[in-house]
N, C-alpha and C positions, 0 to 999 in steps of 0.2 A: 505794740498799734504804735507806727507811727502817730504822731498830730501835727496840725498846725493848730499853734497856739490861739486863740478869738484874741488877739488884743485887737484895739480901735486903729482903724486904716487914719494914715494922716491927715489932719483937718483940726479942731475943733479942741480946745485939752476938757476934762471937765468940769472946770466953771464954766468956757464958752458956750459945753452945752447944758448946761441948768440957764446962761442968758436966752440960747437960742430958744431954751423950751418956753419959758418965758415970756417971750414976743411970740410965739404960736398959743401961747396961752390966751393972746389978746387980740389974735387975730392975725397978726402979722404974717403974711402971704409968702412975702422974702425970705421970712425967719423959719417957716415951715421949708421952703424950697431948697433951703442950706439944710436943714438935718435932714430933710431924705435924702440928698442925695450925699450928705455923710456915711447916711447907714444904706441906703441900699447895696452896697456889695457886702457889705457884714451879713445883711439878713439873708444875699443869695445865696451866699456860700455856705451857709447853716440851709437853708430850706430847700436847695438842689440836695444836698444828699439826703433830703428827709424824700422829696417827691419824685424829683428826676426827670422831675417834667418840666418845662420852663413856663409853660401857660400858668399851671396851678401856682407855681413860687412864686411868679409875677402877681398871680392874687392877692396870696396871702400875703404878701409885700404890703401891696397897696391897702389890703385892710389894715395889717397891722397899723400903718402909719395914717388911715384914717381913724382909728380908734385915737394916736395923738392927738390928729390935728382935735379931737371933739373934746377929748377928755385930760390936755395938756397943764389946763387948769387943774387937775384932779391928786395931779404929784402933788407928794408931802417930803420928798427928801429924805424918806425912810433907807433909801439907795441909790446908786449910782443911776444916772441917768440910762444907761448903758441895759444894766442890769431890767432895769422896766420896762424897757422897748424890746428885749429881748426875750421880758416875761410875756409879754403879749404876741409875739412873735409864735412863742413855744406854743400856747393857748391855741393861738387859731390852727398851728401843725398839730397839735393833740384832735383836737376837731376833722381835720380833713382828713387825718389816718385814720381816726375812729370811721370817719362814715363812708372813707375807701371797703377798709375792712370788713362792715358791716355789708358793702354789696358785692363783693367777689364773692365767687362761690366757695363751699366749706376749704378750710387752707388744712392742710394737710398737717396731719399728728407728728408730730417729730418725738418717739419713743428713746431717750436717752440706752446706747448701747452699756453694758458694765465692761466689754474687752475696753471702749473707748475711754476708760478713765483716765489711764495713764498720757494720754494727746490735750496739751495743754490752747488754749485760744491763743496764746503768744505764736506758738510752734506752725497754727493753722494758718495762720492771717499773714507770716511770710514767709505761707509758700509762693510756689508761682497759680499764675489764673483766679488768685483770689480773689481781685477786684467782684469780678463776675459773682465768683461765689459770695462773696461778704454780701452784697448787695443784693441776692437773691435771699441768704439764711435771715437777714434783716427783717424782710417783706416777714417772713413768718413767725417776729415775735409781738407780742405787747407791744401798742405806739408807746405806755405807758416805759415797759423794756428799753427799744429803743430811742426813744428820745434820749435817756437816761444815757446808753452808751454811745450815741451821736456827737452828743454833746464833751462827755467825758474823753471818750478817746477820739475823735476824730479833729475835736474844737477844741479839745487841752482844757475844758473848766475844773476845775475843782471839786469835792462834791460840796462844801458852803457854798461857790457860787452856783452849780446847779439847784440848791435847794433854794437860792432867792430866785432864781429866775424860775422854776415850779410852784414858790409856795410852797414849798414841806419842810418839814424838819430833816435834819440832813442824814436821821437815822435809817429815815424813810428811800430816802436818795441811795445811803451805801447797801440796806436791803433790795434795790431793784437792779441796784449794779451787780450785786454776787447772783441774785438767777440770772437777771438777763445775761449775764456770762457763760451759764452754766446752761442757757437754752440756748448761744447764738452758739457756743461751742459744739450742741447736740443738734445743732441742724446746719450747720457747716458739713459735720460729717455727712451729714444724709446729703446735702447737696452738694459733694466734692467725690466722696467714693460711690463707686459704684451699686448699684444694688446688691445685699447681702456680703458686700464686701467686709470685712474688719479690719481695722486699721492696723502695720506693722509696727 
C-alpha cells in the first residue's frame, strides 16, 4: 500500500511549536492563529480520509483546536506537540465514527471466504478501481481497526507513533492492525467481487 508520510508541513519547528503552545496557554490569540494555520492542512488530510465529508472534517478540526486552546496549559512535554494534537484529533474522529456507525442501519456482516486465503491485502489495493473499493471496505471496519489502518498505511506512521497518538500500548496497535488487515481484506473481497464469485 502506498502511503504519504505524515511529516509536518513547512512551518514552525518542534521547538517553535512548544513556544507557540506556551503562548496559547497564556491566551495569546496570535500564537493560536499560527498554530491553527500550521496544523489545519495536516489535520484536514487525515480527517478527510476518515470522514470524506468536508463539513464534518472541519467540525472535528475546530473541536480539536478548541481543546488545544482550552488545555494548552495541560501539555507536559511527554510527547511532541504534533503527537498531542493528533491524539486529540484521533479521539474526536473515533467518537464521530462510533456515532455514525451506531446511527447507520445494521452493517453488513462480512464472512471470511476460506478460498480467498491466498489473496493478499497488498494485491487487492494495487488493483483497478481500488479507491472506491477501499473506502467502502473501510466503512465496514470497527472505528478502532479503521483508524489504525488509516494512520499506518495512508499516513505512514509507525506502530510506536500510532500508540502515542491513540494512547495505548504498541502491542494493542499491532493486534488491531493484524485483525484490521484481515477484516479489510475480507471486506474488499465482498465489495470488489460479484456476489458468489470466488477470487481466482
